[in-house]
One Martini backbone bead per residue (centre of mass of N, CA, C, O) as a GRO file, in nm:
protein
  233
    1UNK     BB    1   0.098   0.034   0.020
    2UNK     BB    2   0.094   0.346   0.019
    3UNK     BB    3   0.254   0.600   0.216
    4UNK     BB    4   0.057   0.791   0.135
    5UNK     BB    5  -0.173   0.982   0.236
    6UNK     BB    6  -0.521   1.004   0.284
    7UNK     BB    7  -0.666   1.252   0.146
    8UNK     BB    8  -0.913   1.453   0.043
    9UNK     BB    9  -0.841   1.430  -0.253
   10UNK     BB   10  -0.845   1.126  -0.269
   11UNK     BB   11  -1.146   1.103  -0.162
   12UNK     BB   12  -1.263   1.258  -0.411
   13UNK     BB   13  -1.150   1.100  -0.667
   14UNK     BB   14  -1.179   0.786  -0.643
   15UNK     BB   15  -1.494   0.759  -0.636
   16UNK     BB   16  -1.544   0.889  -0.913
   17UNK     BB   17  -1.396   0.681  -1.076
   18UNK     BB   18  -1.552   0.432  -0.980
   19UNK     BB   19  -1.846   0.539  -1.056
   20UNK     BB   20  -1.803   0.564  -1.358
   21UNK     BB   21  -1.782   0.251  -1.397
   22UNK     BB   22  -2.040   0.157  -1.247
   23UNK     BB   23  -2.191   0.306  -1.442
   24UNK     BB   24  -2.339   0.217  -1.707
   25UNK     BB   25  -2.108   0.303  -1.962
   26UNK     BB   26  -1.884   0.428  -1.791
   27UNK     BB   27  -1.621   0.687  -1.787
   28UNK     BB   28  -1.347   0.857  -1.700
   29UNK     BB   29  -1.288   1.212  -1.715
   30UNK     BB   30  -1.153   1.520  -1.695
   31UNK     BB   31  -1.409   1.679  -1.758
   32UNK     BB   32  -1.598   1.541  -1.554
   33UNK     BB   33  -1.429   1.584  -1.300
   34UNK     BB   34  -1.430   1.893  -1.317
   35UNK     BB   35  -1.737   1.925  -1.289
   36UNK     BB   36  -1.770   1.770  -1.014
   37UNK     BB   37  -1.527   1.958  -0.864
   38UNK     BB   38  -1.498   2.254  -0.960
   39UNK     BB   39  -1.261   2.246  -1.180
   40UNK     BB   40  -1.003   2.231  -1.382
   41UNK     BB   41  -0.863   2.027  -1.611
   42UNK     BB   42  -0.569   2.093  -1.525
   43UNK     BB   43  -0.605   2.014  -1.231
   44UNK     BB   44  -0.681   1.721  -1.282
   45UNK     BB   45  -0.425   1.633  -1.431
   46UNK     BB   46  -0.228   1.695  -1.198
   47UNK     BB   47  -0.366   1.507  -0.990
   48UNK     BB   48  -0.347   1.241  -1.148
   49UNK     BB   49  -0.041   1.230  -1.154
   50UNK     BB   50  -0.010   1.210  -0.847
   51UNK     BB   51  -0.182   0.955  -0.803
   52UNK     BB   52   0.006   0.782  -0.976
   53UNK     BB   53   0.269   0.823  -0.812
   54UNK     BB   54   0.116   0.711  -0.539
   55UNK     BB   55  -0.063   0.440  -0.642
   56UNK     BB   56  -0.389   0.480  -0.708
   57UNK     BB   57  -0.325   0.507  -1.019
   58UNK     BB   58  -0.364   0.488  -1.371
   59UNK     BB   59  -0.193   0.734  -1.592
   60UNK     BB   60  -0.238   0.906  -1.906
   61UNK     BB   61  -0.241   1.142  -2.108
   62UNK     BB   62  -0.531   1.079  -2.291
   63UNK     BB   63  -0.605   0.842  -2.118
   64UNK     BB   64  -0.672   0.617  -1.901
   65UNK     BB   65  -0.853   0.568  -1.588
   66UNK     BB   66  -0.718   0.372  -1.318
   67UNK     BB   67  -0.739   0.165  -1.059
   68UNK     BB   68  -0.590   0.039  -0.816
   69UNK     BB   69  -0.618  -0.174  -0.565
   70UNK     BB   70  -0.588   0.044  -0.354
   71UNK     BB   71  -0.781   0.251  -0.479
   72UNK     BB   72  -1.032   0.068  -0.470
   73UNK     BB   73  -1.052   0.027  -0.165
   74UNK     BB   74  -1.092   0.321  -0.097
   75UNK     BB   75  -1.335   0.383  -0.277
   76UNK     BB   76  -1.536   0.172  -0.162
   77UNK     BB   77  -1.531   0.277   0.128
   78UNK     BB   78  -1.650   0.558   0.060
   79UNK     BB   79  -1.904   0.468  -0.083
   80UNK     BB   80  -2.024   0.324   0.157
   81UNK     BB   81  -2.034   0.564   0.345
   82UNK     BB   82  -2.211   0.745   0.166
   83UNK     BB   83  -2.463   0.547   0.133
   84UNK     BB   84  -2.530   0.515   0.428
   85UNK     BB   85  -2.578   0.812   0.483
   86UNK     BB   86  -2.803   0.858   0.284
   87UNK     BB   87  -2.996   0.648   0.410
   88UNK     BB   88  -3.014   0.776   0.689
   89UNK     BB   89  -3.116   1.058   0.604
   90UNK     BB   90  -3.375   0.948   0.466
   91UNK     BB   91  -3.503   0.739   0.681
   92UNK     BB   92  -3.435   0.887   0.969
   93UNK     BB   93  -3.452   1.219   0.877
   94UNK     BB   94  -3.622   1.291   0.605
   95UNK     BB   95  -3.461   1.348   0.359
   96UNK     BB   96  -3.439   1.430   0.055
   97UNK     BB   97  -3.305   1.281  -0.235
   98UNK     BB   98  -3.179   1.571  -0.340
   99UNK     BB   99  -2.991   1.617  -0.054
  100UNK     BB  100  -2.809   1.371   0.049
  101UNK     BB  101  -2.550   1.392  -0.120
  102UNK     BB  102  -2.428   1.653  -0.007
  103UNK     BB  103  -2.431   1.573   0.291
  104UNK     BB  104  -2.255   1.316   0.260
  105UNK     BB  105  -2.005   1.464   0.156
  106UNK     BB  106  -1.957   1.611   0.430
  107UNK     BB  107  -1.957   1.344   0.626
  108UNK     BB  108  -1.758   1.116   0.513
  109UNK     BB  109  -1.487   1.251   0.649
  110UNK     BB  110  -1.596   1.230   0.971
  111UNK     BB  111  -1.709   0.966   1.012
  112UNK     BB  112  -1.697   0.693   1.191
  113UNK     BB  113  -1.687   0.355   1.191
  114UNK     BB  114  -1.872   0.318   1.437
  115UNK     BB  115  -2.108   0.493   1.343
  116UNK     BB  116  -2.157   0.355   1.073
  117UNK     BB  117  -2.225   0.078   1.193
  118UNK     BB  118  -2.476   0.176   1.346
  119UNK     BB  119  -2.632   0.274   1.104
  120UNK     BB  120  -2.639   0.006   0.949
  121UNK     BB  121  -2.786  -0.148   1.173
  122UNK     BB  122  -3.040   0.038   1.196
  123UNK     BB  123  -3.114  -0.023   0.880
  124UNK     BB  124  -3.045  -0.340   0.811
  125UNK     BB  125  -2.837  -0.364   0.589
  126UNK     BB  126  -2.840  -0.227   0.317
  127UNK     BB  127  -2.807  -0.262  -0.052
  128UNK     BB  128  -2.933   0.035  -0.088
  129UNK     BB  129  -3.005   0.345  -0.175
  130UNK     BB  130  -3.230   0.603  -0.250
  131UNK     BB  131  -3.123   0.559  -0.571
  132UNK     BB  132  -3.028   0.238  -0.597
  133UNK     BB  133  -2.750   0.222  -0.507
  134UNK     BB  134  -2.510   0.017  -0.430
  135UNK     BB  135  -2.391  -0.126  -0.126
  136UNK     BB  136  -2.115  -0.197   0.002
  137UNK     BB  137  -1.969  -0.407   0.182
  138UNK     BB  138  -1.706  -0.469   0.396
  139UNK     BB  139  -1.578  -0.640   0.131
  140UNK     BB  140  -1.700  -0.493  -0.147
  141UNK     BB  141  -1.971  -0.611  -0.200
  142UNK     BB  142  -2.238  -0.649  -0.454
  143UNK     BB  143  -2.517  -0.608  -0.611
  144UNK     BB  144  -2.607  -0.667  -0.910
  145UNK     BB  145  -2.652  -0.484  -1.212
  146UNK     BB  146  -2.964  -0.528  -1.420
  147UNK     BB  147  -3.009  -0.267  -1.544
  148UNK     BB  148  -3.174  -0.013  -1.748
  149UNK     BB  149  -3.265   0.220  -1.947
  150UNK     BB  150  -3.558   0.378  -2.002
  151UNK     BB  151  -3.481   0.482  -2.295
  152UNK     BB  152  -3.459   0.151  -2.384
  153UNK     BB  153  -3.732   0.078  -2.359
  154UNK     BB  154  -4.002  -0.096  -2.461
  155UNK     BB  155  -4.284  -0.103  -2.601
  156UNK     BB  156  -4.499  -0.246  -2.339
  157UNK     BB  157  -4.329  -0.242  -2.106
  158UNK     BB  158  -4.290  -0.357  -1.771
  159UNK     BB  159  -4.153  -0.158  -1.508
  160UNK     BB  160  -3.895  -0.095  -1.258
  161UNK     BB  161  -3.751   0.113  -1.049
  162UNK     BB  162  -3.391   0.087  -0.951
  163UNK     BB  163  -3.246   0.360  -1.063
  164UNK     BB  164  -3.095   0.690  -0.987
  165UNK     BB  165  -2.944   0.958  -1.065
  166UNK     BB  166  -2.757   1.206  -0.852
  167UNK     BB  167  -2.646   1.449  -1.030
  168UNK     BB  168  -2.951   1.582  -1.043
  169UNK     BB  169  -3.164   1.750  -0.846
  170UNK     BB  170  -3.373   1.838  -1.059
  171UNK     BB  171  -3.450   1.555  -1.153
  172UNK     BB  172  -3.537   1.448  -0.876
  173UNK     BB  173  -3.762   1.656  -0.829
  174UNK     BB  174  -3.926   1.586  -1.080
  175UNK     BB  175  -3.979   1.290  -1.019
  176UNK     BB  176  -4.121   1.343  -0.751
  177UNK     BB  177  -4.353   1.519  -0.870
  178UNK     BB  178  -4.448   1.260  -1.072
  179UNK     BB  179  -4.404   0.980  -0.900
  180UNK     BB  180  -4.090   0.891  -0.919
  181UNK     BB  181  -3.941   0.596  -0.783
  182UNK     BB  182  -3.830   0.358  -0.610
  183UNK     BB  183  -4.047   0.097  -0.741
  184UNK     BB  184  -4.184   0.209  -0.970
  185UNK     BB  185  -4.443   0.144  -1.191
  186UNK     BB  186  -4.412   0.097  -1.551
  187UNK     BB  187  -4.534   0.192  -1.881
  188UNK     BB  188  -4.457   0.173  -2.213
  189UNK     BB  189  -4.601   0.357  -2.487
  190UNK     BB  190  -4.382   0.578  -2.601
  191UNK     BB  191  -4.117   0.670  -2.846
  192UNK     BB  192  -3.965   0.997  -2.926
  193UNK     BB  193  -3.671   1.088  -3.059
  194UNK     BB  194  -3.726   1.359  -3.206
  195UNK     BB  195  -3.872   1.488  -2.942
  196UNK     BB  196  -3.742   1.367  -2.672
  197UNK     BB  197  -3.960   1.139  -2.575
  198UNK     BB  198  -4.148   0.955  -2.315
  199UNK     BB  199  -4.423   0.741  -2.276
  200UNK     BB  200  -4.604   0.687  -1.967
  201UNK     BB  201  -4.734   0.476  -1.708
  202UNK     BB  202  -4.871   0.554  -1.371
  203UNK     BB  203  -5.115   0.419  -1.233
  204UNK     BB  204  -5.282   0.516  -1.504
  205UNK     BB  205  -5.087   0.758  -1.550
  206UNK     BB  206  -4.984   1.001  -1.754
  207UNK     BB  207  -4.636   1.032  -1.867
  208UNK     BB  208  -4.377   1.271  -1.958
  209UNK     BB  209  -4.043   1.222  -2.077
  210UNK     BB  210  -3.742   1.311  -2.109
  211UNK     BB  211  -3.460   1.154  -2.221
  212UNK     BB  212  -3.271   1.268  -2.008
  213UNK     BB  213  -3.434   1.166  -1.766
  214UNK     BB  214  -3.455   0.867  -1.862
  215UNK     BB  215  -3.144   0.813  -1.846
  216UNK     BB  216  -3.144   0.842  -1.520
  217UNK     BB  217  -3.326   0.587  -1.548
  218UNK     BB  218  -3.342   0.265  -1.401
  219UNK     BB  219  -3.451  -0.065  -1.507
  220UNK     BB  220  -3.680  -0.341  -1.465
  221UNK     BB  221  -3.834  -0.605  -1.541
  222UNK     BB  222  -4.074  -0.730  -1.354
  223UNK     BB  223  -4.025  -1.036  -1.398
  224UNK     BB  224  -3.722  -1.024  -1.327
  225UNK     BB  225  -3.748  -0.918  -1.036
  226UNK     BB  226  -3.941  -1.142  -0.925
  227UNK     BB  227  -3.755  -1.381  -0.992
  228UNK     BB  228  -3.513  -1.265  -0.807
  229UNK     BB  229  -3.650  -1.133  -0.537
  230UNK     BB  230  -3.664  -0.836  -0.565
  231UNK     BB  231  -3.632  -0.517  -0.380
  232UNK     BB  232  -3.671  -0.244  -0.247
  233UNK     BB  233  -3.554  -0.099   0.050
   0.00000   0.00000   0.00000
């Protein structure tokens, strides 16, 4: 393991790199990291070079960004901490799902392992957070993600919301306003790529989503979820 201390910068960068790969079809880029961290791409490039020198990632300018085994262990531990905190804030303190991400970001660097373990126990050791993102267990294992984008669902399919990206609080607030949450059952009625919308019904009510919002929603076919015995936490 690198002798270099695990600083706040390390704790900020490594989980973002890990989560970029975890989200289906995603890969980390300097541009995306810069946007997420509110810094310039040149700052990201300089930091990535340092992380590579310190043994947390492998990286070459304009090349791929990958975690080393040490980097992955650190990243998974922080992601677990973050998602347990989100779940506690949501279920125990009643915070809206569009606010828990920012609050967990603030708390994840300060909460002790002992307090986190108590939170996890109080919650009943959940396997996913309020957005449906899988929570790694203490060994770094997670429930496999078998979901796909709502934007890719076929007309006529009945699906259940399994996961929603937490990147945009505005999208989360919009989905909450129209009654779409983890576990919501939907039927795809029509998809119009030219107009950029998808028509769905939710409990008999017609809802129209922009494809950008639909891309942030991941679903499973109801029969697949029920066969697997899965359910939202």
